[in-house]
BAKOLLO-878919 format. One line per field, with one value per residue (C-alpha): residue number from 1; x negated, y negated, z negated. Coordinates in steps of 0.1 Angstrom, whole numbers. Each point is the difference from the previous one (the first is absolute). Example, Ala and Ser with C-alpha at 12.3 -4.5 7.8 and 13.67 -1.06 7.14 Angstrom:
2
k 1,2
u -123,-14
v 45,-34
w -78,7
***
This chain:
157
k 1,2,3,4,5,6,7,8,9,10,11,12,13,14,15,16,17,18,19,20,21,22,23,24,25,26,27,28,29,30,31,32,33,34,35,36,37,38,39,40,41,42,43,44,45,46,47,48,49,50,51,52,53,54,55,56,57,58,59,60,61,62,63,64,65,66,67,68,69,70,71,72,73,74,75,76,77,78,79,80,81,82,83,84,85,86,87,88,89,90,91,92,93,94,95,96,97,98,99,100,101,102,103,104,105,106,107,108,109,110,111,112,113,114,115,116,117,118,119,120,121,122,123,124,125,126,127,128,129,130,131,132,133,134,135,136,137,138,139,140,141,142,143,144,145,146,147,148,149,150,151,152,153,154,155,156,157
u 0,-16,23,18,18,19,14,35,-9,31,-8,-13,-33,19,20,-34,-13,-18,-9,-13,-37,6,22,-29,-23,25,5,-39,-2,30,-17,-32,14,30,-13,34,12,30,15,-4,39,1,-30,20,27,-22,0,-24,19,-2,-37,-6,19,-21,-32,7,23,27,29,1,22,-27,17,-25,23,-16,-5,-16,31,23,-19,-4,-38,-22,-32,-30,-18,14,-17,-29,-24,-21,18,-35,-3,24,-4,6,-32,12,5,20,23,24,34,28,24,34,8,-15,-30,-10,-32,-3,21,-14,-15,15,-21,13,-18,1,20,-18,-8,-25,13,26,19,28,5,4,39,-5,-26,23,25,-24,-4,-36,-32,-1,-33,-2,-28,-9,-21,-31,-28,-21,29,-7,26,-10,29,26,-20,-32,21,18,-35,-12,29,-5,-37,10,27
v 0,-32,-24,15,-34,5,32,1,5,20,28,31,15,30,-24,-15,34,14,36,27,-8,-37,10,17,-30,-24,23,0,-37,-4,24,-20,-35,7,30,17,30,-2,27,-4,0,-31,-17,4,-21,-27,-34,-28,-18,31,5,-36,8,32,-19,-30,16,-26,-9,-29,-18,4,27,24,28,33,5,34,13,-13,19,31,0,19,-10,18,1,36,13,23,-16,-31,-28,-14,31,11,37,17,5,33,31,20,-17,13,-13,-5,29,-10,34,18,21,32,18,25,-22,2,-33,-17,-18,-27,-16,-36,-16,-18,-29,22,-6,22,-30,5,35,-11,6,35,7,-11,26,30,22,7,-18,-20,-11,-23,3,-34,-10,-18,-15,32,22,14,-12,19,25,12,32,-18,-23,32,16,-31,2,36,-5,-29,18
w 0,12,-17,-31,-6,33,-12,-16,-37,-7,25,-17,8,15,22,11,12,-31,8,-24,5,-5,-30,-17,7,-14,-31,-6,3,-24,-25,1,-3,-24,-18,7,17,23,22,37,4,-23,20,32,-15,-12,18,-1,-28,-22,8,-12,-32,-6,6,-21,-26,5,22,23,-25,-27,-19,-15,-9,1,38,-5,-18,28,27,-21,2,-24,-18,14,-33,-4,31,-5,24,-2,19,11,22,29,-11,-34,-21,-17,19,-24,-23,-28,8,-25,-3,-13,-13,-29,9,-17,-2,28,24,35,11,32,24,22,29,8,28,28,-23,-18,-35,-20,-15,23,-14,-37,2,14,-27,-27,9,0,-31,-8,8,33,16,29,27,14,30,-11,20,0,13,35,24,31,-3,-23,-5,-11,-24,-15,-5,-18,-23,-8,-8,-24,-18
***
């Protein structure tokens, strides 16, 4: 966009042609700038006015009511990777299991989605009885093929 001021400020990013790859890029920028996590579906519905509100923390009329609450974004402080890095720093993490665990329970291992971190699987982990471990993609993980990545995870566990 050469001149964002010429764009209708009420059009959503989806209306402006945001595709899935651009959505991931916008998501990463929002995470860095606002220290928040927002689902791609919500990002597609954002317009320039709302992006301004997220960036500044206040509405055009000066109201500073909790913008993050309105857009249902989550604080990234709970994530298990260093925000100064694009990739997680721990390969294997113990995830919170919402159900009581007992000695002898078989551990469950979950593998990260494309983002590389297991934070998106917290809800799933909370519903599993027994210990849950997440495998995360760190900088040293071999990304040549799924087989090489799987072998790497087997070696570290």
